[in-house]
C-alpha positions in Angstrom: 0.0 0.0 -0.1 2.8 2.5 0.8 4.2 2.1 -2.7 0.9 2.7 -4.2 0.4 5.9 -2.2 3.8 7.3 -3.0 2.8 7.3 -6.8 0.0 9.7 -5.8 2.3 12.2 -4.0 4.3 14.5 -6.1 6.1 17.9 -6.3 6.1 20.1 -9.4 8.1 23.4 -9.6 9.0 26.2 -12.0 10.8 29.5 -12.1 9.9 32.8 -13.9 12.4 35.6 -14.6 10.9 39.0 -13.7 11.9 42.5 -14.4 10.3 44.0 -11.3 11.8 44.1 -7.8 11.5 41.3 -5.1 9.8 43.7 -2.8 7.0 44.9 -5.2 6.3 41.4 -6.6 6.0 39.9 -3.1 3.8 42.8 -1.8 1.5 42.3 -4.7 1.0 38.5 -4.1 1.2 38.7 -0.2 0.1 42.1 0.9 -2.4 43.0 -2.0 -3.8 39.8 -3.6 -7.1 41.6 -4.0 -5.2 43.7 -6.6 -4.3 40.5 -8.6 -7.4 40.7 -10.7 -6.2 44.0 -12.1 -2.8 42.6 -12.9 -4.0 39.3 -14.5 -7.8 39.7 -15.3 -7.9 36.6 -17.6 -6.5 34.3 -14.9 -7.5 35.8 -11.8 -11.2 37.1 -11.2 -10.9 37.9 -7.4 -9.0 37.3 -4.2 -10.9 38.0 -1.0 -9.8 37.8 2.6 -12.1 35.3 4.3 -10.5 35.0 7.8 -7.5 36.6 9.6 -5.4 39.5 8.5 -4.1 40.1 5.0 -0.5 38.9 4.6 -0.4 37.1 8.1 -0.1 33.4 9.0 -3.5 31.9 9.4 -5.1 34.3 6.8 -7.5 32.5 4.5 -8.0 34.0 1.0 -10.7 32.9 -1.4 -9.2 32.8 -5.0 -11.7 32.9 -8.1 -9.6 31.9 -11.1 -9.7 30.5 -14.5 -7.8 27.2 -15.2 -8.0 25.2 -18.4 -10.7 27.7 -19.6 -13.1 27.0 -16.6 -13.9 29.2 -13.7 -12.7 27.6 -10.5 -12.1 28.7 -6.8 -9.8 27.7 -4.0 -9.5 28.8 -0.3 -6.0 28.9 0.8 -4.6 29.4 4.2 -1.3 31.0 4.7 0.8 28.3 6.5 4.0 30.0 6.8 5.7 33.5 6.0 9.4 34.1 5.8 9.5 37.9 5.0 13.4 37.9 4.9 13.4 35.2 2.2 10.3 36.5 0.5 8.8 33.1 0.9 5.1 32.1 1.7 3.3 28.8 1.9 -0.4 28.3 1.2 -2.4 25.1 1.9 -5.7 24.6 -0.1 -8.4 24.2 2.5 -11.5 24.1 0.2 -12.3 24.4 -3.5 -12.0 22.8 -6.8 -8.4 21.5 -6.4 -9.7 19.2 -3.6 -11.9 17.4 -6.1 -8.6 15.9 -7.6 -6.0 16.2 -4.8 -6.4 15.3 -1.0 -3.8 17.9 -0.2 -2.2 20.8 -2.2 0.4 23.1 -1.0 2.0 26.0 -2.7 5.2 27.5 -1.8 6.1 30.7 -3.5 9.6 32.5 -3.3 10.9 35.5 -5.1 14.7 36.2 -5.0 16.7 39.0 -6.5 18.5 38.1 -9.9 22.4 37.8 -9.5 24.2 41.1 -10.6 21.3 42.6 -12.5 18.0 44.3 -11.7 15.0 42.1 -11.5 14.0 39.0 -9.6 13.1 35.4 -10.1 9.7 33.8 -8.9 10.0 30.2 -7.7 6.6 28.3 -7.5 6.6 24.9 -5.9 3.4 22.7 -5.8 3.4 19.7 -3.3 0.3 17.5 -3.5 -1.3 14.2 -3.2 -3.8 13.1 -6.0 -7.0 11.3 -5.0 -6.2 8.4 -7.5 -4.0 7.5 -10.4 -6.4 9.1 -13.1 -5.7 12.7 -11.9 -3.0 14.4 -13.8 0.0 16.1 -12.2 -0.7 19.7 -12.0 1.5 20.9 -14.8 -1.2 23.1 -16.2 -1.4 24.8 -12.8 2.4 25.5 -13.1 1.6 27.1 -16.6 -1.1 29.2 -15.0 1.3 30.3 -12.4 3.9 31.3 -15.0 1.2 33.3 -16.9 0.1 35.1 -13.8 3.7 35.9 -12.8 4.4 37.4 -16.2 1.1 39.4 -16.1 2.0 40.7 -12.4 5.4 41.7 -13.7 3.9 43.8 -16.5 1.4 45.2 -14.2 4.0 46.3 -11.6 6.3 47.8 -14.3 3.4 49.8 -15.7 2.7 51.2 -12.1 6.2 52.7 -12.1 
């Protein structure tokens, strides 16, 4: 049984090069997620604080988004924050993702580029599928990449 379960557990990750600063990018995602729909309206419809305080551990945010052409939602709780490393970890507690995954944890970190302006966004998804028929969440990585690029353009246009 343990071997069977292990094939359901996975990690996928990607990095996205950005022109905007670490601070601005992290602030938009963590401190102002309700502005994400302005930055990437075709992907994120809304992000609403449901519990707790925005940008704090324990805060629960309801995301309405489009994935594979379908409107979906996810409630995520902030599990941990490391402001010095610009890292945040969210756990999905409700929503469409839990129809396919028994657990889904997203860790996002943005770091400065070496020796040049800009930053690098790193998305890390750790998950457990409900069964073998469920695909690994590569299309969610594509969505994270698109959202990151849209956020980057939006932040540059604000300057």
